[in-house]
Structure formats: C-alpha cells, structure tokens
C-alpha positions as CSV (number, residue, x, y, z in Angstrom):
1,X,0.0,0.0,0.0
2,X,1.2,3.5,-0.8
3,X,2.3,5.6,2.2
4,X,0.1,8.6,3.2
5,X,1.7,12.0,2.6
6,X,1.0,14.8,5.0
7,X,1.2,18.5,4.0
8,X,0.5,21.6,6.0
9,X,-1.6,24.3,4.4
10,X,-3.0,27.7,5.0
11,X,-6.3,29.2,3.6
12,X,-5.9,31.8,0.8
13,X,-7.8,35.0,1.6
14,X,-7.1,36.4,-1.9
15,X,-7.2,34.6,-5.3
16,X,-6.2,35.7,-8.8
17,X,-3.0,36.0,-10.7
18,X,-1.6,38.9,-8.6
19,X,-2.2,37.1,-5.3
20,X,-0.7,33.9,-6.7
21,X,2.4,35.6,-7.9
22,X,2.9,37.2,-4.5
23,X,2.6,33.8,-2.8
24,X,5.1,32.2,-5.1
25,X,7.6,35.0,-4.3
26,X,7.2,34.1,-0.7
27,X,8.0,30.4,-1.3
28,X,4.4,29.3,-1.3
29,X,2.4,27.4,-3.9
30,X,-1.3,28.1,-4.5
31,X,-3.6,25.1,-4.5
32,X,-7.3,24.2,-4.3
33,X,-9.2,21.4,-2.7
34,X,-12.5,20.4,-4.4
35,X,-15.0,17.5,-4.5
36,X,-17.7,15.7,-2.4
37,X,-20.2,18.4,-3.5
38,X,-18.5,21.0,-1.3
39,X,-17.3,24.4,-2.1
40,X,-13.7,24.5,-3.3
41,X,-11.2,25.6,-0.7
42,X,-8.3,27.8,-1.9
43,X,-5.1,27.2,0.0
44,X,-1.4,27.6,-0.2
45,X,1.5,25.2,0.6
46,X,5.1,25.6,1.5
47,X,7.0,25.0,-1.8
48,X,9.9,23.1,-0.1
49,X,7.5,20.7,1.6
50,X,5.6,20.2,-1.7
51,X,8.8,19.5,-3.7
52,X,10.0,17.0,-1.1
53,X,6.6,15.2,-1.4
54,X,6.8,15.3,-5.2
55,X,10.3,13.7,-5.0
56,X,8.9,10.6,-3.4
57,X,7.9,9.4,-6.8
58,X,4.4,8.4,-5.7
59,X,2.8,11.8,-5.1
60,X,0.1,11.2,-7.7
61,X,-1.0,7.8,-6.4
62,X,-0.8,8.4,-2.6
63,X,-3.5,9.6,-0.2
64,X,-2.4,13.1,0.8
65,X,-3.6,14.6,4.1
66,X,-3.8,18.4,3.5
67,X,-4.3,20.1,6.8
68,X,-6.4,17.2,8.0
69,X,-8.4,16.8,4.8
70,X,-8.0,13.4,3.0
71,X,-7.2,14.0,-0.7
72,X,-5.7,12.8,-3.9
73,X,-3.6,15.0,-6.1
74,X,-5.3,15.4,-9.5
75,X,-3.0,17.9,-11.2
76,X,0.3,19.6,-10.6
77,X,1.2,22.6,-12.8
78,X,4.9,23.4,-13.3
79,X,6.7,26.6,-14.6
80,X,7.7,26.0,-18.2
81,X,11.3,27.3,-17.6
82,X,12.2,26.7,-14.0
83,X,10.1,23.5,-13.6
84,X,9.0,24.7,-10.1
85,X,5.5,23.8,-9.0
86,X,3.0,26.6,-9.6
87,X,-0.3,25.1,-8.6
88,X,-1.9,21.9,-7.3
89,X,-5.4,20.5,-7.5
90,X,-6.5,18.2,-4.7
91,X,-9.7,16.0,-4.7
92,X,-11.4,15.3,-1.4
93,X,-12.0,11.6,-0.8
94,X,-13.4,9.5,2.0
95,X,-11.3,7.1,4.0
96,X,-12.6,4.0,2.1
97,X,-13.9,5.7,-1.0
98,X,-13.5,3.8,-4.2
99,X,-11.3,5.8,-6.5
100,X,-9.8,5.5,-10.0
101,X,-6.1,6.1,-10.0
102,X,-3.1,5.6,-12.2
103,X,-0.4,3.3,-10.6
104,X,3.1,2.9,-12.0
105,X,4.2,-0.4,-13.4
106,X,7.7,-1.8,-12.5
107,X,9.2,-4.7,-14.5
108,X,11.5,-7.2,-12.8
109,X,13.4,-10.5,-13.6
110,X,14.8,-9.4,-16.9
111,X,17.6,-11.9,-16.5
112,X,15.0,-14.7,-16.3
113,X,13.4,-13.8,-19.6
114,X,14.9,-16.1,-22.3
115,X,13.7,-13.6,-25.0
116,X,15.9,-10.9,-23.4
117,X,18.8,-13.0,-22.1
118,X,19.3,-15.2,-25.2
119,X,17.3,-13.6,-27.9
120,X,18.4,-10.0,-27.2
121,X,14.8,-9.0,-27.3
122,X,13.6,-5.5,-26.5
123,X,10.9,-4.8,-23.9
124,X,8.4,-2.5,-25.5
125,X,6.5,-0.8,-22.7
126,X,3.0,0.1,-23.8
127,X,1.6,1.3,-20.4
128,X,4.0,2.9,-17.9
129,X,1.0,3.3,-15.6
130,X,-2.2,1.3,-15.2
131,X,-5.5,2.8,-14.0
132,X,-7.1,0.9,-11.1
133,X,-10.4,1.1,-9.4
134,X,-9.5,0.5,-5.8
135,X,-10.4,1.4,-2.2
136,X,-8.5,4.6,-1.2
137,X,-7.1,2.8,1.8
138,X,-5.5,0.1,-0.4
139,X,-3.9,2.1,-3.2
140,X,-0.6,0.3,-4.1
141,X,2.6,2.4,-4.6
142,X,3.4,0.3,-7.7
143,X,2.5,-2.8,-9.6
144,X,5.3,-5.3,-10.0
145,X,5.4,-7.4,-13.2
146,X,7.8,-10.3,-13.6
147,X,9.3,-11.0,-17.0
148,X,10.3,-14.5,-16.0
149,X,9.9,-17.0,-18.8
150,X,9.0,-14.3,-21.4
151,X,9.9,-15.1,-25.0
152,X,10.1,-12.8,-28.1
153,X,6.6,-12.2,-29.3
154,X,5.0,-12.6,-25.9
155,X,2.6,-9.9,-24.6
156,X,1.7,-9.0,-21.0
157,X,-1.9,-7.9,-20.7
158,X,-3.6,-6.0,-17.9
159,X,-5.5,-9.2,-17.1
160,X,-2.2,-10.9,-16.4
161,X,-1.2,-8.5,-13.6
162,X,-1.4,-9.5,-9.9
163,X,-3.5,-6.7,-8.4
164,X,-4.1,-6.0,-4.7
165,X,-7.2,-7.6,-3.2
166,X,-10.3,-5.7,-4.2
167,X,-8.6,-3.7,-7.0
168,X,-9.6,-4.1,-10.6
169,X,-8.4,-2.5,-13.8
170,X,-10.4,0.5,-15.1
171,X,-9.9,-0.6,-18.7
172,X,-11.8,-3.6,-20.0
173,X,-10.6,-6.1,-22.6
174,X,-7.2,-7.4,-23.7
175,X,-5.2,-4.2,-23.1
176,X,-1.5,-4.7,-23.6
177,X,0.9,-3.5,-20.9
178,X,4.2,-4.6,-22.6
179,X,5.4,-6.8,-25.4
180,X,8.8,-8.4,-26.0
181,X,9.9,-7.7,-29.6
182,X,12.9,-8.9,-31.7
183,X,15.9,-6.6,-31.9
184,X,15.9,-4.2,-34.8
185,X,18.5,-4.9,-37.4
186,X,19.7,-1.8,-39.3
187,X,19.1,-2.0,-43.1
188,X,21.4,-0.8,-45.8
189,X,19.1,2.2,-46.3
190,X,19.4,3.1,-42.6
191,X,23.2,2.9,-42.7
192,X,23.3,5.0,-45.9
193,X,21.1,7.6,-44.3
194,X,23.3,7.7,-41.2
195,X,26.4,8.1,-43.4
196,X,24.8,11.0,-45.3
197,X,23.9,12.8,-42.0
198,X,27.4,12.3,-40.7
199,X,28.9,13.7,-43.9
200,X,26.5,16.7,-43.8
201,X,27.5,17.5,-40.2
202,X,31.2,17.2,-41.0
203,X,30.7,19.6,-44.0
204,X,28.9,22.1,-41.8
205,X,31.7,21.9,-39.1
206,X,34.4,22.4,-41.8
207,X,32.5,25.4,-43.3
208,X,32.1,27.0,-39.8
209,X,35.8,26.5,-39.0
210,X,36.8,28.1,-42.4
211,X,34.5,31.0,-41.8
212,X,36.0,31.5,-38.3
213,X,39.5,31.6,-39.7
214,X,38.5,34.2,-42.3
215,X,37.1,36.4,-39.6
216,X,40.3,36.1,-37.6
217,X,42.4,37.2,-40.5
218,X,40.1,40.1,-41.2
219,X,40.6,41.5,-37.7
C-alpha cells in the first residue's frame, strides 16, 4: 500500500494571478481542494515541503492529508522554464472511498526472460501506468510485473497483472501493458542515411571552421 503523505496548508484569503504571484515570491504554492459536493477551498502550501513530497515518486498515487483533509492529487502545474510547481489541484475523498487512480508499473526479472537473455529481445512498454479502481485505503505504490519466462513475441496484458485484493483495472478487454519484440536490425538504407547525415554534419563543421579563420584574418 502506498504511504500517506502529510502536507500543512493555509487558507488563501485572496485569489487571482496577482495574489498567486505574491505567494510564489514568498516560497508558497497556490492550491485548491474540491470535490464531495462541497465548495472549493483555496489554500497555499510551502514550496519546499511540496517539492519533497513530489520527489517521493508516488505523489500522484498516494493519499495526501492536506491540513487534515484526505485528498488525492489530481493535477500539478509546473513553470515551463524553472520547472518549479506553480499550482496543485486536490480532490477530497473518504477514507474507504472507491477511486480510479493511475499506478506505475515496475518490471522485474529481466535476467530470467529467455527472450531478453538469449534472444536480445527488447521490452516495448505500452503502459507505464495502469489505471485501477480501488479502495482509497488500499492504493498500491506500484504494480510489479515479472518478466520470468518471457519469449520474443509474448505480450503482457492487464488481465495478467497481480493486483491488490479488491482492486480491478479501469480498462476492459485485452489491453497490452508490454510486449517483447525482436531486436531491430539496421538495413542498408538506414546505414546509408546515417552516413549522409554524418557527412553533412562534417561539412557544416568544416565550413564553420573556415568562416571563423576568415574572420580572424580580417581582424
């Protein structure tokens, strides 16, 4: 089960772009808590504490206690240049509420997969995360998938996964999670294209060097 994350928060008295910018200058991150047919609550969090929680790697699939309110993170916005968090949306949930949440998939036992060990196969990951319908108290931090015995051409489907008790996949049908494919062999055309690109890059470098020498002489 995923660990519960706890974050302290303060209520926002003012909203809007100007107020949000002022909060960020003070090392705070604007956020909102919504859901359960209640009025949204505008809050702000300490940026350092939020970043630390984000660095756990399971922020988006953990129950987060925000100032005593049980929530799930639904969206985190980041600055396009600095990559600092700029806003968070939290969804209120009950202690044993059934939720739909994306859980990361982790693949193990590569050395025990003949298709990889002997056949030099390549694991093509189709789904890095799998959406589960699960009790909020039983959300797993990850889903482990063993590659033991896998041969080239084999496919792992969502139905093959070992899920926690009471959890079920949100998607129906034969949805592929990963496939083991044969290694790609470069063709003559691929090699020719690579050679042409290398020649063009070399020509550009020579031209740039020659131009630089000309400028040096002109000075």
